[in-house]
C-alpha positions as CSV (number, residue, x, y, z in Angstrom):
1,X,1.9,4.2,19.9
2,X,4.1,1.8,17.9
3,X,7.1,3.2,16.0
4,X,8.7,1.7,12.9
5,X,12.4,1.1,12.5
6,X,14.3,3.7,10.5
7,X,12.8,3.2,7.0
8,X,15.5,5.0,5.1
9,X,17.2,1.8,3.9
10,X,14.4,-0.7,3.6
11,X,11.5,1.4,2.4
12,X,13.6,3.3,-0.1
13,X,15.2,0.1,-1.4
14,X,12.0,-0.4,-3.5
15,X,13.3,2.2,-6.0
16,X,15.7,-0.3,-7.4
17,X,13.2,-3.1,-7.7
18,X,10.2,-1.2,-9.1
19,X,10.2,-3.3,-12.3
20,X,10.1,-6.6,-10.4
21,X,7.5,-5.2,-8.0
22,X,5.2,-4.3,-10.9
23,X,5.7,-7.7,-12.6
24,X,5.2,-9.9,-9.6
25,X,3.3,-8.4,-6.8
26,X,-0.4,-9.4,-6.7
27,X,-3.3,-7.0,-7.0
28,X,-6.2,-7.0,-4.6
29,X,-9.6,-8.7,-4.8
30,X,-12.4,-6.6,-6.1
31,X,-14.6,-7.3,-3.1
32,X,-11.8,-6.1,-0.8
33,X,-11.5,-2.8,-2.7
34,X,-15.2,-2.3,-2.5
35,X,-15.2,-3.0,1.2
36,X,-12.4,-0.5,1.8
37,X,-13.6,2.4,-0.4
38,X,-17.3,1.9,-0.8
39,X,-19.6,2.0,-3.9
40,X,-20.5,5.7,-4.1
41,X,-17.9,7.8,-6.0
42,X,-15.5,9.2,-3.5
43,X,-12.3,11.3,-3.2
44,X,-9.5,8.9,-2.3
45,X,-6.0,9.6,-1.2
46,X,-3.7,6.6,-1.5
47,X,-0.5,6.5,0.6
48,X,2.4,4.4,-0.5
49,X,0.6,3.7,-3.8
50,X,3.7,2.0,-5.4
51,X,3.2,0.9,-8.9
52,X,-0.6,1.0,-8.6
53,X,-1.6,-2.5,-7.6
54,X,-4.5,-1.2,-5.5
55,X,-4.9,2.0,-7.4
56,X,-6.3,0.3,-10.5
57,X,-9.1,-1.3,-8.5
58,X,-10.0,2.0,-6.8
59,X,-10.2,3.7,-10.2
60,X,-12.3,0.8,-11.6
61,X,-14.8,1.3,-8.8
62,X,-15.4,4.9,-10.0
63,X,-13.4,6.9,-7.4
64,X,-11.2,9.9,-7.9
65,X,-7.6,9.0,-6.7
66,X,-4.7,11.1,-5.6
67,X,-1.9,8.4,-5.5
68,X,1.1,9.3,-3.5
69,X,4.4,7.6,-3.0
70,X,7.9,8.8,-2.0
71,X,9.6,7.0,-4.9
72,X,9.5,8.4,-8.5
73,X,10.3,5.0,-10.1
74,X,7.2,3.5,-8.5
75,X,5.0,6.4,-9.7
76,X,6.4,6.1,-13.2
77,X,4.9,2.6,-13.4
78,X,1.6,3.8,-11.7
79,X,1.3,6.6,-14.3
80,X,1.4,4.1,-17.1
81,X,-0.9,1.5,-15.6
82,X,-3.4,3.9,-14.0
83,X,-3.7,6.9,-16.3
84,X,-6.8,8.0,-14.5
85,X,-5.0,8.6,-11.1
86,X,-3.2,11.8,-10.1
87,X,0.3,10.6,-9.1
88,X,2.4,12.8,-6.8
89,X,5.5,12.4,-4.7
90,X,4.5,12.4,-1.0
91,X,4.8,10.7,2.4
92,X,2.2,9.8,5.0
93,X,3.9,12.1,7.4
94,X,3.3,15.2,5.2
95,X,0.4,14.5,2.8
96,X,0.3,17.0,-0.1
97,X,-3.5,17.4,0.1
98,X,-5.5,20.2,1.6
99,X,-7.3,19.6,4.9
100,X,-10.7,17.9,4.9
101,X,-10.5,17.0,1.2
102,X,-10.7,13.2,1.2
103,X,-13.5,10.8,1.8
104,X,-11.1,7.9,2.2
105,X,-7.3,7.7,2.9
106,X,-6.2,4.2,1.9
107,X,-2.9,2.4,2.2
108,X,-1.9,-1.1,0.9
109,X,1.1,-2.8,2.4
110,X,3.0,0.4,3.4
111,X,1.5,1.2,6.8
112,X,4.4,-0.5,8.7
113,X,6.9,2.0,7.2
114,X,5.0,5.1,8.7
115,X,6.1,7.2,11.6
116,X,2.7,6.8,13.2
117,X,3.0,9.8,15.6
118,X,3.2,12.0,12.6
119,X,1.2,10.0,10.0
120,X,-2.0,9.4,11.8
121,X,-2.6,13.0,12.6
122,X,-1.9,13.9,9.0
123,X,-4.4,11.2,7.8
124,X,-7.0,12.6,10.2
125,X,-6.2,16.2,8.9
126,X,-7.0,15.4,5.2
127,X,-10.2,13.4,5.9
128,X,-13.6,15.0,5.7
129,X,-15.9,14.7,8.7
130,X,-17.1,11.0,8.8
131,X,-14.3,10.2,6.3
132,X,-12.3,7.0,7.0
133,X,-8.9,5.5,7.0
134,X,-8.7,2.2,5.2
135,X,-5.7,-0.2,5.4
136,X,-5.1,-3.5,3.6
137,X,-2.4,-6.2,3.4
138,X,-2.1,-9.2,1.1
139,X,-0.5,-11.8,3.4
140,X,0.6,-15.2,2.3
141,X,-1.4,-18.0,3.9
142,X,1.4,-19.7,5.9
143,X,-0.9,-22.3,7.4
144,X,0.1,-24.3,4.3
145,X,3.5,-26.0,4.9
146,X,5.2,-25.1,1.6
147,X,4.1,-21.4,1.9
148,X,5.5,-21.4,5.4
149,X,8.8,-22.7,4.0
150,X,8.8,-19.9,1.5
151,X,8.3,-17.4,4.3
152,X,11.3,-18.8,6.2
153,X,13.4,-18.2,3.0
154,X,12.3,-14.7,2.1
155,X,11.0,-13.2,5.4
156,X,7.7,-12.6,7.1
157,X,8.1,-9.2,8.5
158,X,4.6,-8.0,7.6
159,X,2.8,-11.3,8.4
160,X,1.5,-10.2,11.8
161,X,0.1,-6.7,11.0
162,X,-3.0,-5.4,12.8
163,X,-3.3,-1.6,13.1
164,X,-6.3,-1.7,15.6
165,X,-4.4,-0.7,18.7
166,X,-2.5,2.0,16.9
167,X,-5.7,3.6,15.6
168,X,-7.6,3.4,18.9
169,X,-4.8,4.6,21.0
170,X,-4.3,7.6,18.8
171,X,-7.8,8.8,19.8
172,X,-8.2,10.1,16.2
173,X,-10.4,7.3,14.9
174,X,-13.4,5.3,16.1
175,X,-14.3,1.6,16.1
176,X,-12.1,-0.5,13.8
177,X,-13.9,-2.8,11.4
178,X,-12.2,-5.8,10.0
179,X,-12.7,-8.2,7.0
180,X,-10.7,-10.9,5.2
181,X,-10.8,-12.1,1.6
182,X,-8.9,-15.0,0.0
183,X,-7.4,-15.5,-3.4
184,X,-4.6,-17.4,-5.2
185,X,-1.8,-15.9,-7.3
186,X,-0.5,-18.0,-10.2
187,X,3.3,-17.9,-10.4
188,X,5.7,-19.4,-12.8
189,X,9.5,-19.6,-12.0
190,X,10.4,-16.1,-13.3
191,X,7.4,-14.4,-11.6
192,X,8.3,-16.1,-8.3
193,X,11.9,-14.9,-8.6
194,X,10.6,-11.4,-9.2
195,X,8.3,-11.6,-6.2
196,X,11.3,-12.5,-4.0
197,X,13.5,-9.7,-5.6
198,X,10.7,-7.2,-4.9
199,X,11.0,-7.6,-1.2
200,X,12.8,-4.8,0.7
201,X,14.8,-7.2,2.9
202,X,16.0,-9.1,-0.2
203,X,16.8,-5.9,-2.1
204,X,19.2,-4.6,0.6
205,X,21.2,-7.9,0.8
206,X,24.7,-8.2,-0.7
207,X,24.6,-9.8,-4.1
208,X,26.1,-13.2,-2.9
209,X,23.6,-13.4,-0.1
210,X,20.7,-12.6,-2.4
211,X,21.7,-15.2,-4.9
212,X,22.0,-17.8,-2.2
213,X,18.3,-17.1,-1.3
214,X,17.3,-17.2,-4.9
215,X,18.9,-20.6,-5.3
216,X,16.8,-21.9,-2.4
217,X,13.7,-20.4,-3.9
218,X,14.4,-22.1,-7.2
219,X,14.8,-25.4,-5.4
220,X,11.4,-24.8,-3.7
221,X,9.8,-24.1,-7.0
222,X,11.3,-27.3,-8.5
223,X,9.9,-29.3,-5.7
224,X,6.4,-27.7,-5.5
225,X,5.9,-26.2,-9.0
226,X,3.4,-27.7,-11.4
227,X,5.3,-27.7,-14.7
228,X,4.2,-25.1,-17.2
229,X,1.2,-24.2,-15.1
230,X,3.5,-23.1,-12.2
231,X,2.1,-22.9,-8.7
232,X,-0.7,-21.1,-7.0
233,X,0.3,-19.0,-4.0
234,X,-2.5,-18.6,-1.5
235,X,-3.1,-15.2,0.1
236,X,-5.5,-13.8,2.7
237,X,-6.3,-10.1,2.2
238,X,-6.6,-8.4,5.6
239,X,-8.7,-5.2,5.6
240,X,-9.3,-2.6,8.3
241,X,-11.2,0.7,8.3
242,X,-12.2,3.3,10.9
243,X,-14.1,6.6,10.8
244,X,-12.2,9.7,11.8
245,X,-13.3,11.4,15.0
246,X,-14.7,15.0,15.0
247,X,-11.9,17.6,15.1
248,X,-11.5,21.3,15.3
249,X,-11.5,23.2,12.0
250,X,-8.0,23.3,10.3
251,X,-5.8,26.2,11.1
252,X,-6.2,29.0,8.5
253,X,-2.5,29.7,8.7
254,X,-1.6,26.1,7.7
255,X,1.4,26.4,5.4
256,X,1.1,23.0,3.8
257,X,0.8,22.8,0.0
258,X,-2.7,23.7,-1.2
259,X,-3.6,20.1,-2.4
260,X,-6.3,19.0,-4.8
261,X,-8.9,21.5,-5.9
262,X,-12.5,21.7,-5.1
263,X,-15.0,20.3,-7.7
264,X,-15.1,23.7,-9.3
265,X,-11.3,23.9,-9.8
266,X,-9.5,23.0,-13.0
267,X,-8.4,19.3,-12.7
268,X,-5.7,20.0,-15.4
269,X,-3.7,22.2,-12.9
270,X,-3.8,19.6,-10.1
271,X,-0.6,19.0,-8.1
272,X,1.7,21.3,-10.1
273,X,3.7,22.5,-7.1
274,X,3.5,19.6,-4.7
275,X,7.2,19.0,-4.2
């Protein structure tokens, strides 16, 4: 099973760019959200929820969402933009949700930060029988020359992501379904600059190195921008989902936090002691 690099520097670097992330990162097409989470009301656990770019669409589809992220600055934005979600600090490797609670565990853009040997069994643990893992990435369409040039400037580390082999080799999930959706994100100069600042590899640069990149991004915008209308950045949304395989009943001695309540529990007490 594939393993990520140590995420301690790059993944946690998002804490310092949460504002730029919220302003500039695109959301997800409605049809992609529907494909991932379904149309019937469901219990959804979102991993790496960030500022709520996907969360808002899941809520809009009528689902109940426990939105987890390891970074408090990200969840502060999510709490404001997605008041219907239940935000909590958490990681994919130790999900603060009781076993067999979720119909769907969904993750947008963050899967490549996970320690998969720990995260995939955790995801399988919290899923109900016949529940599913759902993964999604917004990837720039770099078949277009100017978009490829942008990628060379700011990095393309998540441009070739496909979790199929990881999921199948774990033996925890069944057949992996795939779908793609296309959209365009309008960007003016400031929003493009925020988009670049929000990238983890840019955030960890020395200030002088980062400003050199920003100068090149400004030059690209001047060449390809469309005046006051800005530019349209093309994306392809790559979606994957797979049903969890049947498992033994969870251990009654499991010492993990109790997680979200049953439908009969008081929702106002949800996630009080999740740290």
